[in-house]
DRENROTI-697361 format. One record per residue (C-alpha): residue number from 0; y, z, x. Coordinates in steps of 0.5 Angstrom, whole numbers. Layout:
<recs>
<rec NUM <Y Z X>>
...
</recs>
This chain:
<recs>
<rec 0 <115 -95 8>>
<rec 1 <108 -93 8>>
<rec 2 <104 -90 13>>
<rec 3 <98 -95 16>>
<rec 4 <92 -94 21>>
<rec 5 <89 -100 24>>
<rec 6 <83 -100 29>>
<rec 7 <81 -106 32>>
<rec 8 <75 -108 37>>
<rec 9 <76 -112 43>>
<rec 10 <71 -116 47>>
<rec 11 <68 -112 53>>
<rec 12 <68 -118 57>>
<rec 13 <76 -117 58>>
<rec 14 <78 -114 65>>
<rec 15 <82 -107 64>>
<rec 16 <89 -111 65>>
<rec 17 <87 -116 60>>
<rec 18 <85 -111 55>>
<rec 19 <92 -107 56>>
<rec 20 <95 -114 55>>
<rec 21 <92 -115 49>>
<rec 22 <94 -108 46>>
<rec 23 <101 -109 49>>
<rec 24 <101 -115 45>>
<rec 25 <100 -112 38>>
<rec 26 <104 -106 40>>
<rec 27 <110 -110 41>>
<rec 28 <108 -115 35>>
<rec 29 <109 -108 31>>
<rec 30 <115 -106 33>>
<rec 31 <119 -113 33>>
<rec 32 <117 -113 26>>
<rec 33 <120 -107 24>>
<rec 34 <114 -102 25>>
<rec 35 <115 -95 28>>
<rec 36 <109 -93 32>>
<rec 37 <107 -86 30>>
<rec 38 <100 -85 35>>
<rec 39 <96 -89 39>>
<rec 40 <89 -88 42>>
<rec 41 <85 -92 46>>
<rec 42 <77 -90 45>>
<rec 43 <75 -94 51>>
<rec 44 <68 -98 51>>
<rec 45 <63 -96 46>>
<rec 46 <57 -98 43>>
<rec 47 <57 -102 37>>
<rec 48 <52 -100 31>>
<rec 49 <50 -108 31>>
<rec 50 <51 -114 35>>
<rec 51 <58 -118 34>>
<rec 52 <58 -125 37>>
<rec 53 <52 -123 41>>
<rec 54 <56 -117 44>>
<rec 55 <53 -110 44>>
<rec 56 <60 -106 46>>
<rec 57 <67 -107 45>>
<rec 58 <74 -103 47>>
<rec 59 <76 -99 41>>
<rec 60 <84 -98 40>>
<rec 61 <87 -95 34>>
<rec 62 <95 -95 32>>
<rec 63 <98 -91 27>>
<rec 64 <104 -93 24>>
<rec 65 <109 -93 19>>
<rec 66 <111 -100 16>>
<rec 67 <113 -104 10>>
<rec 68 <108 -107 6>>
<rec 69 <109 -114 8>>
<rec 70 <108 -113 15>>
<rec 71 <100 -112 14>>
<rec 72 <99 -119 12>>
<rec 73 <103 -121 19>>
<rec 74 <99 -117 23>>
<rec 75 <92 -118 20>>
<rec 76 <93 -126 21>>
<rec 77 <95 -124 29>>
<rec 78 <88 -120 29>>
<rec 79 <84 -126 26>>
<rec 80 <87 -131 30>>
<rec 81 <86 -128 37>>
<rec 82 <79 -129 40>>
<rec 83 <79 -123 44>>
<rec 84 <79 -119 37>>
<rec 85 <71 -118 35>>
<rec 86 <73 -113 29>>
<rec 87 <79 -110 26>>
<rec 88 <81 -105 20>>
<rec 89 <87 -103 17>>
<rec 90 <88 -97 12>>
<rec 91 <94 -95 8>>
<rec 92 <94 -87 9>>
<rec 93 <96 -82 3>>
<rec 94 <99 -76 4>>
<rec 95 <93 -72 5>>
<rec 96 <90 -77 11>>
<rec 97 <97 -76 14>>
<rec 98 <97 -69 14>>
<rec 99 <90 -69 17>>
<rec 100 <92 -73 22>>
<rec 101 <98 -69 24>>
<rec 102 <93 -63 24>>
<rec 103 <88 -66 28>>
<rec 104 <93 -68 34>>
<rec 105 <96 -61 34>>
<rec 106 <89 -58 35>>
<rec 107 <88 -63 40>>
<rec 108 <94 -62 44>>
<rec 109 <93 -54 43>>
<rec 110 <86 -55 46>>
<rec 111 <89 -59 52>>
<rec 112 <94 -54 54>>
<rec 113 <89 -49 53>>
<rec 114 <84 -52 58>>
<rec 115 <90 -53 63>>
<rec 116 <92 -46 63>>
</recs>
């Protein structure tokens, strides 16, 4: 099983509930097809570098997961068919990227714990 990271941008015209429902759809799709979610992040509404479909902002989401190689084609087909998705990118992570992501999450958790104390 390889580890992947998928970032996708949802159209900004969605309500909060519609956005959450779209994210849940892809999370469920990944799990139902044998993927294991390692980490998920909601980056929120961000300004795009250049307009996409006449939109200048979008809701960014990141999934980090382990999955068999044939799973990537399936998730990308689903993302391409969805009108709510403006752009997406899937990257296969090597061992260095996996270690970097784990270190980054540990540091972020330590900062959060420090702020709460």
